C-alpha positions in Angstrom: 4.6 13.5 -111.8 3.5 11.5 -114.8 3.4 13.5 -118.5 -0.1 13.2 -118.4 -0.1 15.4 -115.3 1.3 18.2 -117.1 0.4 17.8 -120.7 -2.2 20.5 -120.8 0.2 23.1 -119.6 0.2 26.5 -121.5 3.8 26.0 -122.5 3.1 23.9 -125.7 3.4 20.4 -124.6 0.6 18.8 -125.9 1.7 20.3 -129.4 4.9 18.4 -129.2 3.0 15.3 -128.3 0.4 15.6 -131.0 3.3 15.8 -133.7 4.8 12.9 -132.3 4.3 10.2 -135.0 3.5 7.0 -132.9 2.3 3.8 -134.0 0.3 2.3 -131.4 -2.2 3.6 -128.6 -0.2 1.4 -126.3 3.0 3.4 -126.5 1.0 6.8 -126.4 -0.4 5.7 -123.3 2.8 4.1 -122.0 4.7 7.7 -122.6 1.7 9.4 -121.0 2.4 7.4 -117.9 6.1 7.7 -117.7 7.5 9.8 -114.6 9.4 12.8 -115.0 12.8 12.1 -114.4 14.8 13.8 -111.8 18.3 12.4 -111.6 21.2 12.7 -113.8 21.5 8.8 -114.1 17.9 8.3 -115.6 18.3 11.2 -118.1 22.0 10.1 -119.3 20.4 6.4 -119.8 17.2 7.9 -121.5 19.6 10.0 -123.9 22.1 7.3 -124.7 18.9 5.1 -126.1 17.6 8.1 -128.2 20.9 8.8 -129.4 21.2 5.4 -131.0 17.6 5.7 -132.6 18.4 9.3 -133.8 21.7 7.8 -135.6 19.4 4.9 -136.9 17.0 7.4 -138.5 20.1 9.1 -140.1 21.7 6.4 -141.4 19.1 3.8 -142.5 16.8 4.6 -145.5 13.6 5.8 -144.6 11.8 2.7 -146.5 13.3 0.4 -143.5 12.1 2.9 -141.2 8.9 2.7 -142.5 8.9 -1.3 -142.4 9.7 -1.1 -138.6 6.8 1.5 -138.1 4.4 -0.7 -140.0 5.2 -3.7 -137.7 4.8 -1.7 -134.7 1.2 -0.6 -135.7 0.2 -4.2 -134.6 1.2 -3.3 -131.0 -1.9 -3.7 -128.8 -2.7 -3.2 -125.3 -2.8 -6.6 -123.7 -2.3 -5.5 -120.0 -5.5 -6.8 -118.8 -4.7 -10.6 -120.6 -1.4 -10.0 -119.1 -2.8 -9.8 -115.7 -4.9 -12.6 -115.9 -2.1 -14.9 -116.9 -0.5 -13.6 -114.0 -3.1 -14.5 -111.6 -3.4 -18.2 -113.1 -6.7 -17.6 -114.9 -7.4 -19.7 -117.6 -7.3 -17.7 -120.8 -9.8 -18.0 -123.6 -8.9 -18.0 -127.5 -9.0 -14.4 -127.8 -6.6 -13.9 -125.0 -4.1 -16.7 -126.1 -4.7 -14.9 -129.6 -3.6 -11.6 -128.1 -0.6 -13.4 -126.4 0.8 -15.3 -129.6 0.5 -12.2 -131.8 2.4 -10.0 -129.3 5.1 -12.8 -129.0 5.5 -12.9 -133.1 5.4 -9.1 -133.4 8.4 -9.1 -130.7 10.2 -11.6 -132.4 9.9 -10.0 -135.9 10.8 -6.6 -134.6 13.8 -8.2 -132.6 15.1 -9.7 -135.8 14.6 -6.2 -137.3 16.5 -4.5 -134.7 19.3 -7.1 -134.9 19.7 -6.7 -138.8 19.9 -2.9 -138.6 22.8 -2.8 -135.8 20.3 -2.1 -133.0 20.5 -5.5 -130.9 21.0 -4.6 -127.3 20.0 -1.0 -127.5 16.2 -2.1 -125.9 16.3 -5.6 -124.7 13.4 -7.7 -125.9 12.8 -10.8 -124.1 13.0 -14.3 -126.1 9.5 -15.4 -127.1 10.4 -18.5 -128.7 9.1 -20.8 -126.1 5.6 -18.7 -125.8 5.6 -19.0 -129.7 5.9 -22.7 -129.5 3.0 -23.3 -127.0 0.9 -21.3 -129.2 1.9 -22.3 -132.8 2.3 -26.0 -132.3 2.6 -26.6 -136.1 5.2 -23.7 -136.7 2.8 -22.1 -139.0 4.0 -18.8 -138.0 0.3 -17.3 -138.7 -0.7 -14.9 -136.4 -4.2 -16.5 -135.4 -4.8 -18.8 -132.7 -7.1 -22.1 -132.8 -7.0 -25.2 -130.5 -5.1 -27.2 -133.0 -5.4 -30.9 -133.5 -1.9 -31.4 -132.4 -2.7 -30.7 -129.1 -4.7 -33.7 -128.4 -5.0 -36.8 -130.3 -8.5 -37.7 -128.7 -9.7 -34.1 -129.9 -8.5 -34.7 -133.2 -10.4 -38.1 -133.2 -13.6 -36.4 -132.1 -13.3 -34.0 -134.8 -12.8 -36.3 -137.2 -15.8 -38.2 -136.0 -17.9 -35.0 -136.1 -17.2 -34.7 -139.8 -18.1 -38.4 -140.6 -21.2 -38.5 -138.3 -22.8 -35.1 -138.3 -25.9 -36.9 -136.9 -23.8 -37.1 -133.3 -22.6 -33.6 -133.7 -24.1 -32.1 -130.5 -22.9 -35.1 -128.4 -19.4 -35.2 -129.9 -19.4 -31.1 -129.7 -19.9 -31.3 -126.0 -16.8 -34.0 -125.3 -14.6 -31.8 -127.8 -15.3 -28.5 -125.7 -14.4 -30.2 -122.6 -11.1 -31.4 -124.1 -10.6 -27.6 -125.8 -11.1 -26.2 -122.2 -8.5 -28.7 -120.8 -6.1 -27.3 -123.5 -6.4 -23.8 -122.7 -5.9 -24.4 -119.1 -2.9 -26.6 -119.6 -1.5 -23.9 -122.0 -2.1 -20.9 -119.4 -0.6 -23.0 -116.7 2.7 -23.2 -118.9 2.5 -19.7 -119.9 2.1 -18.4 -116.3 5.9 -18.6 -115.7 6.4 -16.6 -118.9 4.1 -13.4 -118.0 6.6 -11.4 -116.9 8.6 -11.9 -120.0 5.6 -11.1 -122.0 5.0 -8.2 -120.5 8.6 -7.0 -120.7 8.2 -7.7 -124.3 5.0 -5.4 -124.5 6.8 -2.6 -122.9 9.9 -3.1 -124.9 8.2 -2.5 -128.2 6.4 0.6 -126.7 9.7 2.0 -125.9 10.8 1.4 -129.4 7.9 2.9 -131.0 8.5 6.0 -128.5 12.2 6.3 -129.5 11.6 6.0 -133.2 8.8 8.7 -132.9 10.9 11.0 -130.9 14.2 10.6 -133.1 12.0 11.5 -136.2 10.6 14.5 -134.6 14.2 15.7 -133.8 14.9 15.2 -137.5 12.0 16.8 -139.0 11.8 20.0 -136.1 15.6 20.3 -136.0 16.1 19.7 -132.4 19.3 18.8 -130.3 20.4 16.7 -127.6 21.0 18.8 -124.2 23.7 18.2 -121.7 22.9 18.1 -118.1 24.4 21.1 -116.2 26.5 20.5 -113.2 26.6 24.1 -111.6 22.9 24.7 -111.5 22.9 27.1 -114.4 20.9 26.5 -117.6 22.1 27.7 -120.9 20.6 28.0 -124.0 21.8 28.9 -127.6 18.8 30.0 -130.7 16.1 28.4 -128.4 12.8 28.5 -130.2 9.3 27.4 -129.5 8.5 24.6 -132.4 4.7 25.7 -132.1 5.2 29.5 -132.5 7.7 29.0 -135.1 5.4 26.6 -137.3 2.9 29.1 -136.9 4.7 32.3 -138.2 6.3 30.0 -140.9 3.0 29.1 -142.2 2.3 33.0 -142.9 5.6 33.3 -144.3 7.2 35.0 -141.1 10.5 33.9 -139.4 10.9 32.7 -136.0 14.0 34.8 -134.0 15.9 32.2 -132.0 17.0 33.4 -128.5 20.1 33.0 -126.5 19.4 32.9 -122.6 21.4 31.9 -119.4 19.9 31.6 -116.0 21.0 30.3 -112.7 20.0 30.5 -108.9 19.5 34.3 -109.0 16.2 35.7 -109.9 16.7 36.7 -113.5 13.8 39.6 -114.6 12.9 40.0 -118.0 11.6 43.3 -119.2 10.1 44.7 -122.2 7.0 46.1 -123.9 3.8 44.3 -124.4 4.4 41.9 -127.7 8.1 42.0 -127.2 8.1 38.1 -126.9 8.8 38.0 -123.2 5.8 35.3 -122.8 7.2 33.1 -125.7 10.6 32.9 -124.0 9.0 31.7 -120.7 6.8 29.3 -122.7 9.6 27.9 -124.4 11.8 27.5 -121.1 9.2 25.6 -119.5 8.6 23.5 -122.4 12.1 22.8 -122.8 12.6 21.8 -118.9 9.7 19.6 -119.4 11.1 17.8 -122.8 14.4 17.2 -121.2 13.2 15.8 -117.8 10.8 13.5 -120.0 13.8 12.4 -122.7 13.0 14.5 -125.4 15.2 16.4 -127.9 15.3 20.4 -127.3 14.2 23.0 -129.4 17.7 24.8 -129.6 21.2 24.8 -131.3 22.5 23.7 -128.0 21.5 23.5 -124.4 22.8 22.9 -121.2 19.8 22.3 -118.6 19.9 22.1 -114.7 17.8 19.5 -113.2 14.9 20.0 -111.2 12.5 18.5 -108.7 9.4 20.8 -109.4 8.6 23.1 -112.2 6.1 25.8 -111.7 5.0 28.1 -114.5 2.6 30.7 -113.8 1.2 32.5 -116.6 -1.6 34.6 -115.6 -5.0 35.1 -116.9 -6.5 31.7 -115.4 -9.6 32.4 -113.8 -11.8 29.9 -112.6 -15.7 29.8 -112.9 -15.9 26.7 -111.2 -13.8 27.9 -108.2 -15.5 31.5 -108.4 -12.0 32.6 -108.8 -10.9 35.8 -111.1 -7.7 36.0 -112.9 -6.3 38.0 -110.4 -7.1 35.6 -107.5 -6.0 32.4 -109.5 -2.6 34.1 -110.2 -2.3 34.9 -106.5 -2.9 31.4 -105.4 -0.4 30.0 -108.1 2.4 32.2 -107.0 1.4 31.7 -103.6 1.9 27.7 -104.3 5.4 28.9 -105.8 6.4 30.7 -102.4 5.5 27.8 -100.0 7.2 25.1 -102.4 10.5 27.6 -102.2 10.8 27.0 -98.5 10.8 22.9 -99.1 13.8 21.0 -99.5 13.5 20.6 -103.1 15.2 21.9 -106.5 12.6 24.3 -107.9 12.2 26.3 -111.5 9.7 28.8 -111.2 8.7 31.0 -114.4 6.2 33.8 -113.7 4.7 35.7 -116.5 3.4 39.5 -115.9 2.7 39.1 -112.3 -0.1 41.3 -110.8 -0.6 42.5 -114.5 -4.5 42.8 -113.8 -4.5 45.0 -110.8 -3.4 48.6 -111.0 0.2 49.9 -111.8 0.8 51.2 -108.1 0.0 48.0 -106.4 1.1 45.6 -109.1 4.6 47.3 -109.4 4.7 47.0 -105.2 3.8 43.1 -105.7 6.2 42.4 -108.0 9.2 44.2 -106.4 8.0 42.2 -103.1 8.1 39.0 -104.8 11.5 39.5 -105.9 12.5 40.1 -102.7 10.8 37.3 -100.9 12.0 34.6 -103.4 15.6 36.0 -103.8 18.4 34.1 -102.1 16.3 30.6 -102.0 17.7 27.5 -103.6 15.7 27.6 -106.8 15.9 29.4 -110.3 13.4 32.1 -111.0 12.7 33.9 -114.5 10.1 36.7 -114.2 8.8 38.9 -117.1 7.2 42.3 -116.1 6.3 45.5 -117.9 6.3 47.4 -114.5 9.4 49.8 -113.8 10.6 48.3 -110.7 13.6 48.3 -108.4 15.1 44.7 -109.4 17.2 44.4 -106.1 19.6 41.3 -106.7 17.9 40.3 -109.4 19.7 39.8 -113.0 18.1 41.8 -115.6 17.4 41.0 -119.1 15.4 43.4 -121.8 14.0 42.5 -124.9 16.2 44.3 -127.4 13.3 46.0 -129.0 12.7 47.8 -132.0 16.2 48.4 -134.0 15.7 50.4 -137.2 12.0 50.0 -137.5 12.1 46.1 -136.9 11.4 44.4 -133.9 14.4 42.6 -132.3 13.5 39.8 -130.0 17.1 39.0 -128.7 17.8 39.5 -124.6 20.2 42.0 -123.4 21.6 42.4 -120.0 21.0 45.7 -118.3 21.8 47.1 -114.9 18.1 48.1 -113.9 14.6 46.9 -114.3 13.4 49.8 -116.1 11.0 48.9 -119.1 11.6 50.3 -122.7 8.6 52.9 -123.6 7.9 51.3 -126.9 3.9 50.6 -127.0 3.2 53.5 -129.4 6.0 52.2 -131.8 4.7 48.5 -131.7 1.0 50.0 -132.2 2.2 52.0 -135.3 4.1 49.0 -136.8 0.7 47.3 -136.3 -1.2 49.7 -138.5 -3.4 50.7 -135.6 -5.4 54.3 -136.1 -2.6 57.0 -136.6 -5.1 59.7 -134.8 -5.2 57.7 -131.7 -1.5 57.5 -131.7 -0.4 60.9 -132.6 -3.0 61.8 -129.7 -1.2 59.5 -127.4 2.2 60.9 -128.6 1.0 64.4 -128.1 -0.1 63.8 -124.7 3.3 62.0 -123.4 5.1 65.0 -125.0 3.1 67.6 -123.0 3.8 65.8 -119.7 1.8 62.7 -119.9 -1.9 61.6 -120.1 -3.8 62.6 -117.2 -4.8 59.7 -115.1 -7.4 60.2 -112.4 -6.5 57.9 -109.3 -9.0 56.4 -107.2 -10.0 57.5 -103.7 -9.6 53.6 -103.1 -5.7 53.6 -103.8 
């Protein structure tokens, strides 16, 4: 799975990518093409590099970081040129310029890295041999031209063209032949260096991405997670950056959440607008960020590695496929059940399953789903507002209204009973008091009359 395959997940991953201050389009493409890491060694190596860049951003004056970023703006995508070089094609002047520009940029960035104690963090192959071939006069100018110094006959022909303009056409034809021969010779000499040129381009992209990740970490208050060794994921003061930014823009504060879950099913209950969906979105976002090598929105985190991540948020009707919200949701959950039977480490986050059907069948579907997935080698976190029998699931509940204020903290409870706070929430929202009072009156006198359909 590549990052580009999950970028549109409703967990908020695109927001994190959009807030990443990358300097080059090639670095963004490289990042989107990067695979999700599934081994501890991969993630450890990735975070070791990011640690060095996070330290760099902290200790180095911002003007120096800005200088590096300005240099990285020059990184271009020359993969087609490199492919042509590998295939022994004769490069044209534009392609030779691209190679020269990359080589000079790589050398310049490598010098900057060494000056700031970052040598060896990301290896940039030496490009001096490339530069020597494409800059024979040692001008160190990022342009390319078939210089006179490549060929004495070419130098003589050009002198004759200046002295005898009446022979321009004949002399130009001969000069073009020599220039083509020079390009072919240069391309042949560059061919053995194609792999190093490619690695230099990738190294610059990796530097661009890590600088951007480190700066985002500083700006958003993110943290480095550890790898959980016991299958249990633990978060302290976890927050969702996009939701937090939206609240702060309105002068409100985001309440961070602590949560721990392992291989036993975890059921989160609470009234609507209790923050349950945000918890699932944040857990999904954190898992992806972790396995793609980003810092995490929390004060501390220990995260278990997974092979697959399934986020089922519901309300996903597909006009193209002719599916209603309920049908699309059922297919997503069916995929989770099938995946749970495979020998892979799975994380499933399911938000309010069966919310769009009637309460009787909905509660039955949720209870049955918990029983089906219980005992599987997977982590399941599921939210619901149905009162159900949780079985062996661990139950968490949104604390709810405390002294007239909504408290989004999660507290452990012994059953899956949902707090009845819909009317309190509606009142806090300033909803019409006549409507709310009539509802309260109905509840106080035995509940609202509900007519059951003959079909149920």
